[in-house]
C-alpha angles and dihedrals in degrees: 000000000000089000092057091049095047095080089055089060101048121104092214089065092061096040085055087052090051090052090053091049092050089053090051092047092047088059095059095083089061094054097080089055091048087056095056095087091055089049089058091047103047093156095061117107117268091246092052091049090053093050092047091048093051092047095051090045091053090051093049091049088048091052090055089057091060092073117095093221088057091058094047091048092049091049093052094048093043090054093049103040103024092039091224117149104234124165122228114264113259133201117272115257119260112278116265134181092269099036130071116247093226136028117275122257090255090056092051091049094054097084096046088047090053092049093051093050091042092055093043092050092046095052091043093049096039095052095039096047091040094055090046092049094050091047090049091053099043104038096075093047096074106246095098099038125124095298091067111357127186125284126185125170091343093310113117132192116196107165121186116253115266126031094354092066090048092049091049091049091052090049090054093052091049090051091051090054091047088054090055089050092052096045092047092045090049093052090046092054093047097043098076090042099050104020098033121093118300125223091269092046091050090054090050091049092050092049090048092051089048092050091050091048091049091049092050092050088048088051092049089052092048093046093049093048094046102039095036091053095045094049091048094046094042092049092052092042093051088051093051091048093051093052097047096036094107100027099045114014092175093059089046093053090049091051089051094051089050091054089051093050092049094047090050093052092046091052089055092054091045094051091048093050096045087049091058095041090053088049091238125146095269122199122247111306113255107252124213114188138168084276086071093051097098088054091052092049091050091053089053091052090051088054087059098259122140106227122189108189126190112192121179137163132031097318089162090061093058102095143172124008096353092057090047093047090047090054095049090047091054091043093055092044092050093045093052091044089053093046101042107020128100096251095260122129118299114223114210121186128184119176123175117198133170092265107032148001117238119202125181138171120193124182139161116264129223119261116272098022124153124253137231140160137230118340095325089108142297127268119232092265098084107002132034115253090237138031137060103293104098096025088053092049091049091051095048089050093047092054088053089049090242136137128248132191124180125176146091118326101199126326098305107025137077122208135197113192126180130178119195125188107239142181115207115221120243 
């Protein structure tokens, strides 16, 4: 009993009825235009004129629903007054071989159909509840008692004076509230089906979520590569500076300058990533490319590492995403060689050819390290046995349709080798 009465007491029931009445009132300016055909055909029977007027009125209402701004406004009002969670309409995804370039006919007719049902429910609910409210307020007064009664569409109410008139009035008011519940419930049921995302919009929403997830994964990789490298390099550089501070102040100052440069670059990356994660209008992303590789190698040398680079091919012609990805791959490989290697020379090879870009990092492993082959997983000599280093590299290479190998290279060395397909710019 209480559960059945609860909808009658909710404010959202009457805000939904207000939404229905607003739709009915908004259709009134179209009524004079709908009456123009009947004015041009005055000899037609009255019933025919009514049917023609209603049909033209419905056609005009449906045409209003074809406008995109109408759909956006209806969704906004439905969210607020009907309390229905509806996402904002989004642009359809770019046409592909398996996807239509534009919404289907059924999708385009959803908003006009909603408007027609909205207006019909609004007029029905407004007229019915209005008559019931008027009856409920006037029956107990005395004008519409048994002497005259109340008649509407052949239905008459002639309550006896006294408690019967009050009971009938209360019943009319409850019926008016029930009409509001029915109209609001109908609109809430229709809203997700007619104002909710269409098939094309659901594809666009899924594509947008996929792009956001891919961007966040990319940012996670970038942050891991940049901050991880910086922390490793600065820790070693600080130790070197402390050891040679008295014996070689020049080398100590060079190590401190390298720490400053590394920290500044890492702060730029961090600011960019945090700006994107906060959905702020971030500045242009700091770009590190193969052109920045000499600076990266210098920072490693300041940390006390012995780096033996071998660069060949037209590296300057490797541009865009490939150059940035190659830099991050080398940065991750050098960081792990510095962190987990045995302190021997680190061999870095970068070779650009017409059909591919080859990257490799080879370093001496610590004594007693585990072994492994291929891409099955690194031993502790060059990469940690857990974490995101090698999986992140493998994911980055996979997205670029490349090949990656990581494993022992002889009894005392670890080798990371990556091959990326590349097109050199003219």
